[in-house]
All heavy atoms as TSV, in Angstrom:
chain	resi	resn	atom	element	x	y	z
A	1	MET	N	N	-3.682	-10.442	-21.205
A	1	MET	CA	C	-4.232	-10.334	-19.830
A	1	MET	C	C	-3.056	-10.785	-18.842
A	1	MET	O	O	-2.394	-11.626	-19.078
A	1	MET	CB	C	-5.456	-11.368	-19.842
A	1	MET	CG	C	-6.073	-11.341	-18.477
A	1	MET	SD	S	-7.655	-11.960	-18.476
A	1	MET	CE	C	-8.613	-10.473	-18.982
A	2	ASP	N	N	-3.062	-10.057	-17.751
A	2	ASP	CA	C	-2.127	-10.307	-16.719
A	2	ASP	C	C	-2.512	-11.612	-15.884
A	2	ASP	O	O	-3.636	-11.873	-15.745
A	2	ASP	CB	C	-2.090	-9.181	-15.779
A	2	ASP	CG	C	-1.563	-7.841	-16.382
A	2	ASP	OD1	O	-0.800	-7.954	-17.359
A	2	ASP	OD2	O	-1.844	-6.804	-15.809
A	3	ASN	N	N	-1.482	-12.333	-15.557
A	3	ASN	CA	C	-1.766	-13.452	-14.679
A	3	ASN	C	C	-1.783	-13.027	-13.193
A	3	ASN	O	O	-1.496	-11.888	-12.918
A	3	ASN	CB	C	-0.754	-14.590	-14.911
A	3	ASN	CG	C	0.694	-14.247	-14.536
A	3	ASN	OD1	O	0.863	-13.520	-13.490
A	3	ASN	ND2	N	1.651	-14.739	-15.178
A	4	SER	N	N	-2.026	-13.908	-12.318
A	4	SER	CA	C	-2.292	-13.595	-11.015
A	4	SER	C	C	-1.045	-13.028	-10.285
A	4	SER	O	O	-1.088	-12.067	-9.491
A	4	SER	CB	C	-2.720	-14.874	-10.130
A	4	SER	OG	O	-2.720	-14.677	-8.830
A	5	LEU	N	N	0.039	-13.611	-10.633
A	5	LEU	CA	C	1.291	-13.123	-10.038
A	5	LEU	C	C	1.652	-11.643	-10.534
A	5	LEU	O	O	2.108	-10.904	-9.662
A	5	LEU	CB	C	2.511	-14.060	-10.374
A	5	LEU	CG	C	3.840	-13.797	-9.964
A	5	LEU	CD1	C	3.897	-13.684	-8.454
A	5	LEU	CD2	C	4.876	-14.630	-10.415
A	6	GLU	N	N	1.546	-11.296	-11.703
A	6	GLU	CA	C	1.757	-10.012	-12.177
A	6	GLU	C	C	0.789	-9.026	-11.508
A	6	GLU	O	O	1.250	-7.819	-11.196
A	6	GLU	CB	C	1.587	-9.888	-13.698
A	6	GLU	CG	C	2.635	-10.734	-14.473
A	6	GLU	CD	C	2.303	-10.860	-15.994
A	6	GLU	OE1	O	1.029	-10.939	-16.275
A	6	GLU	OE2	O	3.285	-10.918	-16.780
A	7	VAL	N	N	-0.432	-9.395	-11.273
A	7	VAL	CA	C	-1.383	-8.431	-10.532
A	7	VAL	C	C	-0.917	-8.228	-9.169
A	7	VAL	O	O	-0.958	-7.113	-8.651
A	7	VAL	CB	C	-2.822	-9.069	-10.623
A	7	VAL	CG1	C	-3.754	-8.252	-9.717
A	7	VAL	CG2	C	-3.381	-9.060	-11.993
A	8	ARG	N	N	-0.521	-9.335	-8.529
A	8	ARG	CA	C	-0.040	-9.177	-7.083
A	8	ARG	C	C	1.171	-8.303	-7.022
A	8	ARG	O	O	1.347	-7.517	-6.043
A	8	ARG	CB	C	0.216	-10.533	-6.520
A	8	ARG	CG	C	-1.089	-11.340	-6.194
A	8	ARG	CD	C	-0.891	-12.681	-5.743
A	8	ARG	NE	N	-0.338	-12.652	-4.306
A	8	ARG	CZ	C	-0.074	-13.692	-3.614
A	8	ARG	NH1	N	-0.066	-14.848	-4.117
A	8	ARG	NH2	N	0.353	-13.566	-2.369
A	9	VAL	N	N	2.051	-8.501	-7.940
A	9	VAL	CA	C	3.368	-7.654	-7.999
A	9	VAL	C	C	2.920	-6.134	-8.176
A	9	VAL	O	O	3.393	-5.309	-7.434
A	9	VAL	CB	C	4.273	-8.164	-9.139
A	9	VAL	CG1	C	5.394	-7.131	-9.285
A	9	VAL	CG2	C	4.833	-9.486	-8.705
A	10	ARG	N	N	1.997	-5.885	-9.008
A	10	ARG	CA	C	1.668	-4.439	-9.288
A	10	ARG	C	C	0.931	-3.935	-8.027
A	10	ARG	O	O	1.170	-2.750	-7.622
A	10	ARG	CB	C	0.766	-4.373	-10.467
A	10	ARG	CG	C	0.506	-2.904	-10.939
A	10	ARG	CD	C	-0.177	-2.722	-12.262
A	10	ARG	NE	N	-0.980	-3.947	-12.674
A	10	ARG	CZ	C	-0.757	-4.737	-13.639
A	10	ARG	NH1	N	0.189	-4.615	-14.374
A	10	ARG	NH2	N	-1.511	-5.780	-13.959
A	11	GLN	N	N	0.103	-4.737	-7.398
A	11	GLN	CA	C	-0.572	-4.233	-6.276
A	11	GLN	C	C	0.379	-3.917	-5.080
A	11	GLN	O	O	0.254	-2.890	-4.435
A	11	GLN	CB	C	-1.606	-5.317	-5.741
A	11	GLN	CG	C	-2.811	-5.530	-6.645
A	11	GLN	CD	C	-3.684	-6.641	-6.136
A	11	GLN	OE1	O	-3.175	-7.711	-5.653
A	11	GLN	NE2	N	-4.921	-6.615	-6.353
A	12	LYS	N	N	1.390	-4.776	-4.869
A	12	LYS	CA	C	2.368	-4.543	-3.927
A	12	LYS	C	C	3.168	-3.244	-4.162
A	12	LYS	O	O	3.456	-2.454	-3.253
A	12	LYS	CB	C	3.268	-5.768	-3.755
A	12	LYS	CG	C	2.645	-6.951	-3.032
A	12	LYS	CD	C	3.546	-7.989	-2.691
A	12	LYS	CE	C	3.859	-8.883	-3.901
A	12	LYS	NZ	N	4.578	-10.110	-3.619
A	13	HIS	N	N	3.444	-3.058	-5.476
A	13	HIS	CA	C	4.275	-1.918	-5.877
A	13	HIS	C	C	3.413	-0.596	-5.496
A	13	HIS	O	O	3.987	0.334	-4.998
A	13	HIS	CB	C	4.590	-1.985	-7.361
A	13	HIS	CG	C	5.370	-0.734	-7.752
A	13	HIS	ND1	N	6.679	-0.558	-7.428
A	13	HIS	CD2	C	5.012	0.181	-8.599
A	13	HIS	CE1	C	7.098	0.670	-7.946
A	13	HIS	NE2	N	6.116	1.087	-8.721
A	14	VAL	N	N	2.120	-0.590	-5.926
A	14	VAL	CA	C	1.321	0.533	-5.702
A	14	VAL	C	C	1.168	0.910	-4.320
A	14	VAL	O	O	1.336	1.997	-3.754
A	14	VAL	CB	C	-0.126	0.357	-6.354
A	14	VAL	CG1	C	-1.005	1.517	-5.867
A	14	VAL	CG2	C	0.065	0.423	-7.841
A	15	LEU	N	N	0.915	-0.168	-3.334
A	15	LEU	CA	C	0.767	0.031	-1.969
A	15	LEU	C	C	2.102	0.493	-1.371
A	15	LEU	O	O	2.117	1.326	-0.483
A	15	LEU	CB	C	0.371	-1.278	-1.314
A	15	LEU	CG	C	0.220	-1.156	0.154
A	15	LEU	CD1	C	-0.899	-0.170	0.617
A	15	LEU	CD2	C	-0.221	-2.492	0.813
A	16	TYR	N	N	3.253	-0.013	-1.763
A	16	TYR	CA	C	4.582	0.439	-1.315
A	16	TYR	C	C	4.727	1.966	-1.544
A	16	TYR	O	O	5.125	2.711	-0.680
A	16	TYR	CB	C	5.646	-0.415	-1.886
A	16	TYR	CG	C	7.044	0.092	-1.438
A	16	TYR	CD1	C	7.502	-0.344	-0.195
A	16	TYR	CD2	C	7.768	0.926	-2.162
A	16	TYR	CE1	C	8.780	0.135	0.261
A	16	TYR	CE2	C	8.971	1.392	-1.831
A	16	TYR	CZ	C	9.493	0.943	-0.482
A	16	TYR	OH	O	10.714	1.407	0.024
A	17	LEU	N	N	4.409	2.319	-2.778
A	17	LEU	CA	C	4.504	3.800	-3.125
A	17	LEU	C	C	3.738	4.679	-2.201
A	17	LEU	O	O	4.101	5.690	-1.710
A	17	LEU	CB	C	4.261	3.988	-4.540
A	17	LEU	CG	C	5.196	3.353	-5.593
A	17	LEU	CD1	C	4.697	3.605	-7.043
A	17	LEU	CD2	C	6.586	3.958	-5.321
A	18	LEU	N	N	2.479	4.227	-2.023
A	18	LEU	CA	C	1.578	4.987	-1.098
A	18	LEU	C	C	2.037	4.974	0.315
A	18	LEU	O	O	2.016	6.065	0.898
A	18	LEU	CB	C	0.103	4.527	-1.178
A	18	LEU	CG	C	-0.598	4.618	-2.538
A	18	LEU	CD1	C	-1.856	3.767	-2.624
A	18	LEU	CD2	C	-0.874	6.083	-2.894
A	19	LEU	N	N	2.458	3.989	0.872
A	19	LEU	CA	C	2.985	3.970	2.124
A	19	LEU	C	C	4.307	4.738	2.302
A	19	LEU	O	O	4.427	5.312	3.438
A	19	LEU	CB	C	3.133	2.446	2.527
A	19	LEU	CG	C	1.968	1.646	2.803
A	19	LEU	CD1	C	2.261	0.289	3.380
A	19	LEU	CD2	C	0.979	2.308	3.701
A	20	GLU	N	N	5.136	4.810	1.342
A	20	GLU	CA	C	6.286	5.599	1.350
A	20	GLU	C	C	5.944	7.033	1.425
A	20	GLU	O	O	6.533	7.810	2.157
A	20	GLU	CB	C	7.142	5.267	0.224
A	20	GLU	CG	C	8.095	4.053	0.343
A	20	GLU	CD	C	9.194	4.208	1.435
A	20	GLU	OE1	O	9.965	5.127	1.342
A	20	GLU	OE2	O	9.121	3.307	2.257
A	21	LEU	N	N	5.000	7.462	0.666
A	21	LEU	CA	C	4.472	8.824	0.750
A	21	LEU	C	C	3.977	9.105	2.040
A	21	LEU	O	O	4.253	10.163	2.593
A	21	LEU	CB	C	3.345	9.047	-0.385
A	21	LEU	CG	C	2.800	10.350	-0.566
A	21	LEU	CD1	C	3.797	11.431	-0.872
A	21	LEU	CD2	C	1.679	10.434	-1.620
A	22	LYS	N	N	3.220	8.201	2.677
A	22	LYS	CA	C	2.688	8.468	4.000
A	22	LYS	C	C	3.858	8.629	5.088
A	22	LYS	O	O	3.877	9.538	5.828
A	22	LYS	CB	C	1.806	7.277	4.397
A	22	LYS	CG	C	1.158	7.407	5.824
A	22	LYS	CD	C	0.241	6.210	5.954
A	22	LYS	CE	C	-0.380	6.184	7.304
A	22	LYS	NZ	N	-1.352	5.060	7.617
A	23	LYS	N	N	4.818	7.664	4.950
A	23	LYS	CA	C	5.933	7.707	5.861
A	23	LYS	C	C	6.793	8.935	5.725
A	23	LYS	O	O	7.354	9.483	6.655
A	23	LYS	CB	C	6.842	6.409	5.585
A	23	LYS	CG	C	7.949	6.120	6.540
A	23	LYS	CD	C	8.690	4.889	6.138
A	23	LYS	CE	C	9.950	4.672	7.113
A	23	LYS	NZ	N	10.551	3.513	6.636
A	24	ASP	N	N	7.005	9.379	4.470
A	24	ASP	CA	C	7.901	10.558	4.154
A	24	ASP	C	C	7.285	11.959	4.651
A	24	ASP	O	O	7.939	12.939	4.647
A	24	ASP	CB	C	8.232	10.683	2.783
A	24	ASP	CG	C	9.052	9.522	2.223
A	24	ASP	OD1	O	9.685	8.815	3.043
A	24	ASP	OD2	O	9.131	9.273	0.924
A	25	ASN	N	N	5.960	11.826	5.030
A	25	ASN	CA	C	5.244	13.039	5.448
A	25	ASN	C	C	4.556	12.925	6.773
A	25	ASN	O	O	3.346	13.096	6.907
A	25	ASN	CB	C	4.279	13.477	4.369
A	25	ASN	CG	C	4.942	13.803	3.045
A	25	ASN	OD1	O	5.502	14.906	2.921
A	25	ASN	ND2	N	4.958	12.953	2.160
A	26	PRO	N	N	5.407	12.691	7.802
A	26	PRO	CA	C	4.682	12.378	9.157
A	26	PRO	C	C	4.139	13.655	9.688
A	26	PRO	O	O	4.643	14.819	9.536
A	26	PRO	CB	C	5.808	12.054	9.970
A	26	PRO	CG	C	7.162	12.488	9.399
A	26	PRO	CD	C	6.803	12.568	7.877
A	27	GLY	N	N	2.859	13.744	10.106
A	27	GLY	CA	C	2.218	14.876	10.683
A	27	GLY	C	C	1.586	15.732	9.616
A	27	GLY	O	O	0.953	16.733	9.969
A	28	VAL	N	N	1.774	15.465	8.387
A	28	VAL	CA	C	1.221	16.179	7.296
A	28	VAL	C	C	0.018	15.401	6.868
A	28	VAL	O	O	-0.067	14.294	6.506
A	28	VAL	CB	C	2.144	16.420	6.085
A	28	VAL	CG1	C	1.542	17.124	4.940
A	28	VAL	CG2	C	3.474	17.069	6.586
A	29	ILE	N	N	-1.053	16.250	6.720
A	29	ILE	CA	C	-2.377	15.688	6.136
A	29	ILE	C	C	-2.274	15.709	4.600
A	29	ILE	O	O	-2.338	16.928	4.074
A	29	ILE	CB	C	-3.561	16.281	6.768
A	29	ILE	CG1	C	-3.607	16.063	8.293
A	29	ILE	CG2	C	-4.892	15.828	6.066
A	29	ILE	CD1	C	-4.748	16.875	8.970
A	30	ILE	N	N	-2.288	14.671	3.923
A	30	ILE	CA	C	-2.239	14.628	2.495
A	30	ILE	C	C	-3.771	14.189	2.119
A	30	ILE	O	O	-4.132	13.014	2.315
A	30	ILE	CB	C	-1.268	13.682	1.824
A	30	ILE	CG1	C	0.142	14.202	2.277
A	30	ILE	CG2	C	-1.428	13.662	0.462
A	30	ILE	CD1	C	1.281	13.141	2.002
A	31	SER	N	N	-4.480	15.169	1.562
A	31	SER	CA	C	-5.825	14.939	1.227
A	31	SER	C	C	-6.078	13.706	0.300
A	31	SER	O	O	-5.465	13.584	-0.657
A	31	SER	CB	C	-6.405	16.180	0.551
A	31	SER	OG	O	-7.852	15.887	0.191
A	32	GLY	N	N	-6.831	12.747	0.863
A	32	GLY	CA	C	-7.189	11.563	0.021
A	32	GLY	C	C	-6.215	10.440	0.040
A	32	GLY	O	O	-6.416	9.376	-0.395
A	33	LEU	N	N	-5.052	10.618	0.746
A	33	LEU	CA	C	-4.061	9.540	0.825
A	33	LEU	C	C	-4.530	8.290	1.469
A	33	LEU	O	O	-4.431	7.204	0.952
A	33	LEU	CB	C	-2.684	10.077	1.540
A	33	LEU	CG	C	-1.604	9.017	1.583
A	33	LEU	CD1	C	-1.178	8.536	0.268
A	33	LEU	CD2	C	-0.435	9.700	2.331
A	34	GLN	N	N	-5.112	8.399	2.647
A	34	GLN	CA	C	-5.613	7.227	3.311
A	34	GLN	C	C	-6.691	6.538	2.581
A	34	GLN	O	O	-6.642	5.224	2.568
A	34	GLN	CB	C	-6.146	7.691	4.732
A	34	GLN	CG	C	-6.285	6.403	5.656
A	34	GLN	CD	C	-5.025	5.558	5.903
A	34	GLN	OE1	O	-3.956	6.165	6.000
A	34	GLN	NE2	N	-5.137	4.381	5.884
A	35	GLN	N	N	-7.550	7.229	1.861
A	35	GLN	CA	C	-8.584	6.670	1.066
A	35	GLN	C	C	-7.993	5.820	-0.076
A	35	GLN	O	O	-8.387	4.783	-0.429
A	35	GLN	CB	C	-9.608	7.655	0.535
A	35	GLN	CG	C	-10.469	8.292	1.554
A	35	GLN	CD	C	-9.765	9.384	2.324
A	35	GLN	OE1	O	-8.697	9.786	2.107
A	35	GLN	NE2	N	-10.557	9.912	3.429
A	36	LYS	N	N	-6.914	6.356	-0.687
A	36	LYS	CA	C	-6.107	5.669	-1.809
A	36	LYS	C	C	-5.426	4.402	-1.219
A	36	LYS	O	O	-5.417	3.380	-1.854
A	36	LYS	CB	C	-5.232	6.523	-2.453
A	36	LYS	CG	C	-5.899	7.574	-3.301
A	36	LYS	CD	C	-4.980	8.578	-4.013
A	36	LYS	CE	C	-5.548	9.562	-4.834
A	36	LYS	NZ	N	-6.810	10.070	-4.429
A	37	ILE	N	N	-4.924	4.486	-0.018
A	37	ILE	CA	C	-4.274	3.345	0.597
A	37	ILE	C	C	-5.369	2.198	0.858
A	37	ILE	O	O	-5.194	1.019	0.592
A	37	ILE	CB	C	-3.574	3.695	1.981
A	37	ILE	CG1	C	-2.351	4.557	1.603
A	37	ILE	CG2	C	-3.233	2.461	2.715
A	37	ILE	CD1	C	-1.713	5.225	2.800
A	38	MET	N	N	-6.526	2.655	1.346
A	38	MET	CA	C	-7.569	1.691	1.595
A	38	MET	C	C	-8.113	1.036	0.344
A	38	MET	O	O	-8.325	-0.125	0.301
A	38	MET	CB	C	-8.842	2.385	2.330
A	38	MET	CG	C	-8.437	2.889	3.680
A	38	MET	SD	S	-7.979	1.684	4.856
A	38	MET	CE	C	-9.444	0.818	5.101
A	39	ALA	N	N	-8.175	1.857	-0.759
A	39	ALA	CA	C	-8.581	1.205	-2.036
A	39	ALA	C	C	-7.545	0.295	-2.520
A	39	ALA	O	O	-7.833	-0.710	-3.186
A	39	ALA	CB	C	-8.787	2.410	-2.990
A	40	ALA	N	N	-6.261	0.512	-2.238
A	40	ALA	CA	C	-5.170	-0.429	-2.797
A	40	ALA	C	C	-5.188	-1.663	-1.884
A	40	ALA	O	O	-4.924	-2.737	-2.432
A	40	ALA	CB	C	-3.854	0.379	-2.633
A	41	VAL	N	N	-5.454	-1.565	-0.587
A	41	VAL	CA	C	-5.382	-2.675	0.199
A	41	VAL	C	C	-6.678	-3.717	0.076
A	41	VAL	O	O	-6.544	-4.828	0.131
A	41	VAL	CB	C	-5.401	-2.152	1.696
A	41	VAL	CG1	C	-5.787	-3.256	2.667
A	41	VAL	CG2	C	-4.085	-1.605	2.007
A	42	ALA	N	N	-7.807	-3.053	-0.345
A	42	ALA	CA	C	-9.051	-3.798	-0.432
A	42	ALA	C	C	-9.005	-5.068	-1.257
A	42	ALA	O	O	-9.424	-6.161	-0.776
A	42	ALA	CB	C	-10.144	-2.946	-0.872
A	43	PRO	N	N	-8.378	-5.095	-2.454
A	43	PRO	CA	C	-8.420	-6.324	-3.170
A	43	PRO	C	C	-7.197	-7.302	-2.962
A	43	PRO	O	O	-7.076	-8.269	-3.497
A	43	PRO	CB	C	-8.361	-5.858	-4.670
A	43	PRO	CG	C	-7.539	-4.522	-4.571
A	43	PRO	CD	C	-8.029	-3.935	-3.236
A	44	MET	N	N	-6.315	-6.800	-2.058
A	44	MET	CA	C	-5.012	-7.571	-1.772
A	44	MET	C	C	-5.181	-8.699	-0.926
A	44	MET	O	O	-6.028	-8.699	0.048
A	44	MET	CB	C	-3.993	-6.554	-1.287
A	44	MET	CG	C	-3.525	-5.614	-2.397
A	44	MET	SD	S	-2.170	-4.473	-1.717
A	44	MET	CE	C	-0.833	-5.591	-1.535
A	45	GLU	N	N	-4.273	-9.672	-1.070
A	45	GLU	CA	C	-4.121	-10.757	-0.021
A	45	GLU	C	C	-3.482	-10.295	1.190
A	45	GLU	O	O	-2.536	-9.378	1.174
A	45	GLU	CB	C	-3.279	-11.891	-0.583
A	45	GLU	CG	C	-3.642	-12.453	-1.924
A	45	GLU	CD	C	-4.808	-13.424	-1.764
A	45	GLU	OE1	O	-4.905	-14.010	-0.530
A	45	GLU	OE2	O	-5.553	-13.570	-2.826
A	46	GLN	N	N	-3.994	-10.793	2.427
A	46	GLN	CA	C	-3.416	-10.318	3.722
A	46	GLN	C	C	-2.037	-10.405	3.720
A	46	GLN	O	O	-1.239	-9.622	4.286
A	46	GLN	CB	C	-4.161	-10.954	4.723
A	46	GLN	CG	C	-3.763	-10.439	6.214
A	46	GLN	CD	C	-4.187	-9.012	6.345
A	46	GLN	OE1	O	-5.208	-8.566	5.948
A	46	GLN	NE2	N	-3.303	-8.282	7.071
A	47	GLU	N	N	-1.441	-11.534	3.297
A	47	GLU	CA	C	0.032	-11.730	3.385
A	47	GLU	C	C	0.843	-10.727	2.554
A	47	GLU	O	O	1.906	-10.392	2.915
A	47	GLU	CB	C	0.353	-13.210	2.960
A	47	GLU	CG	C	-0.009	-13.503	1.505
A	47	GLU	CD	C	0.215	-14.944	1.105
A	47	GLU	OE1	O	-0.273	-15.805	1.890
A	47	GLU	OE2	O	0.776	-15.197	-0.008
A	48	ASP	N	N	0.274	-10.296	1.409
A	48	ASP	CA	C	0.927	-9.273	0.636
A	48	ASP	C	C	0.950	-7.925	1.346
A	48	ASP	O	O	1.817	-7.128	1.259
A	48	ASP	CB	C	0.257	-9.120	-0.708
A	48	ASP	CG	C	0.472	-10.376	-1.560
A	48	ASP	OD1	O	1.403	-11.197	-1.335
A	48	ASP	OD2	O	-0.288	-10.537	-2.610
A	49	ILE	N	N	-0.164	-7.636	1.978
A	49	ILE	CA	C	-0.223	-6.245	2.744
A	49	ILE	C	C	0.832	-6.340	3.845
A	49	ILE	O	O	1.476	-5.378	3.979
A	49	ILE	CB	C	-1.662	-6.123	3.279
A	49	ILE	CG1	C	-2.699	-6.084	2.171
A	49	ILE	CG2	C	-1.707	-4.947	4.196
A	49	ILE	CD1	C	-4.092	-6.220	2.694
A	50	ALA	N	N	0.806	-7.429	4.486
A	50	ALA	CA	C	1.810	-7.523	5.645
A	50	ALA	C	C	3.177	-7.467	5.207
A	50	ALA	O	O	4.008	-6.744	5.863
A	50	ALA	CB	C	1.622	-8.936	6.438
A	51	TRP	N	N	3.514	-8.051	4.083
A	51	TRP	CA	C	4.854	-8.009	3.528
A	51	TRP	C	C	5.277	-6.636	3.264
A	51	TRP	O	O	6.289	-6.104	3.563
A	51	TRP	CB	C	4.946	-8.975	2.283
A	51	TRP	CG	C	6.370	-8.984	1.720
A	51	TRP	CD1	C	7.423	-9.723	2.192
A	51	TRP	CD2	C	6.893	-8.210	0.674
A	51	TRP	NE1	N	8.540	-9.566	1.326
A	51	TRP	CE2	C	8.152	-8.553	0.453
A	51	TRP	CE3	C	6.245	-7.276	-0.187
A	51	TRP	CZ2	C	8.988	-7.956	-0.546
A	51	TRP	CZ3	C	7.054	-6.639	-1.237
A	51	TRP	CH2	C	8.357	-7.009	-1.394
A	52	VAL	N	N	4.332	-5.920	2.543
A	52	VAL	CA	C	4.633	-4.434	2.120
A	52	VAL	C	C	4.783	-3.617	3.435
A	52	VAL	O	O	5.699	-2.777	3.369
A	52	VAL	CB	C	3.552	-3.921	1.146
A	52	VAL	CG1	C	3.726	-2.446	0.899
A	52	VAL	CG2	C	3.479	-4.741	-0.192
A	53	GLU	N	N	3.951	-3.733	4.316
A	53	GLU	CA	C	4.078	-2.998	5.572
A	53	GLU	C	C	5.410	-3.232	6.214
A	53	GLU	O	O	6.028	-2.257	6.768
A	53	GLU	CB	C	2.916	-3.342	6.511
A	53	GLU	CG	C	1.561	-2.897	6.164
A	53	GLU	CD	C	0.404	-3.332	7.090
A	53	GLU	OE1	O	0.519	-4.408	7.585
A	53	GLU	OE2	O	-0.505	-2.577	7.074
A	54	LYS	N	N	5.835	-4.450	6.240
A	54	LYS	CA	C	7.151	-4.840	6.800
A	54	LYS	C	C	8.316	-4.133	6.060
A	54	LYS	O	O	9.200	-3.476	6.612
A	54	LYS	CB	C	7.309	-6.297	6.862
A	54	LYS	CG	C	8.596	-6.746	7.428
A	54	LYS	CD	C	8.788	-8.270	7.491
A	54	LYS	CE	C	10.108	-8.643	8.120
A	54	LYS	NZ	N	10.311	-10.137	8.115
A	55	ILE	N	N	8.232	-4.178	4.750
A	55	ILE	CA	C	9.277	-3.599	3.916
A	55	ILE	C	C	9.272	-2.009	4.021
A	55	ILE	O	O	10.313	-1.427	4.233
A	55	ILE	CB	C	9.193	-3.968	2.424
A	55	ILE	CG1	C	9.300	-5.491	2.238
A	55	ILE	CG2	C	10.064	-3.255	1.559
A	55	ILE	CD1	C	10.614	-6.105	2.742
A	56	ALA	N	N	8.036	-1.429	4.088
A	56	ALA	CA	C	7.924	0.019	4.003
A	56	ALA	C	C	8.205	0.586	5.551
A	56	ALA	O	O	8.548	1.747	5.689
A	56	ALA	CB	C	6.574	0.459	3.579
A	57	GLY	N	N	7.944	-0.306	6.516
A	57	GLY	CA	C	8.127	0.176	7.872
A	57	GLY	C	C	7.101	1.005	8.477
A	57	GLY	O	O	7.274	1.792	9.322
A	58	ILE	N	N	5.812	0.832	7.858
A	58	ILE	CA	C	4.692	1.613	8.336
A	58	ILE	C	C	3.377	0.894	7.986
A	58	ILE	O	O	3.358	0.051	7.087
A	58	ILE	CB	C	4.651	3.022	7.631
A	58	ILE	CG1	C	3.635	3.965	8.243
A	58	ILE	CG2	C	4.498	2.824	6.151
A	58	ILE	CD1	C	3.640	5.336	7.763
A	59	SER	N	N	2.485	1.109	8.917
A	59	SER	CA	C	1.144	0.241	8.766
A	59	SER	C	C	0.235	0.997	7.737
A	59	SER	O	O	0.251	2.244	7.585
A	59	SER	CB	C	0.447	0.272	10.146
A	59	SER	OG	O	-0.906	-0.251	9.939
A	60	ALA	N	N	-0.523	0.182	7.017
A	60	ALA	CA	C	-1.393	0.798	6.003
A	60	ALA	C	C	-2.646	1.431	6.660
A	60	ALA	O	O	-3.240	2.317	6.249
A	60	ALA	CB	C	-1.856	-0.295	5.019
A	61	LEU	N	N	-3.102	0.755	7.728
A	61	LEU	CA	C	-4.309	1.287	8.378
A	61	LEU	C	C	-3.917	2.092	9.630
A	61	LEU	O	O	-2.997	1.697	10.403
A	61	LEU	CB	C	-5.085	-0.025	8.938
A	61	LEU	CG	C	-5.467	-0.954	7.802
A	61	LEU	CD1	C	-6.157	-2.158	8.414
A	61	LEU	CD2	C	-6.203	-0.350	6.719
A	62	ASP	N	N	-4.544	3.222	9.888
A	62	ASP	CA	C	-4.426	4.054	10.967
A	62	ASP	C	C	-5.117	3.547	12.134
A	62	ASP	O	O	-6.078	2.973	12.156
A	62	ASP	CB	C	-4.756	5.466	10.643
A	62	ASP	CG	C	-3.826	6.122	9.716
A	62	ASP	OD1	O	-2.628	5.844	9.741
A	62	ASP	OD2	O	-4.204	7.035	8.919
């Protein structure tokens, strides 16, 4: 079973990948992307979300 730190690392990685996809496709509507971002953000700590947004250079929420 994963410990809390491992779960947080994996959550940040997934959110980062989704935000990079969003950032790499400005103006393009990718079906379901925002819903997947919202699902990734929902269980995360606010500080982790803010950190990933800062690193990715894009906001998770539109």
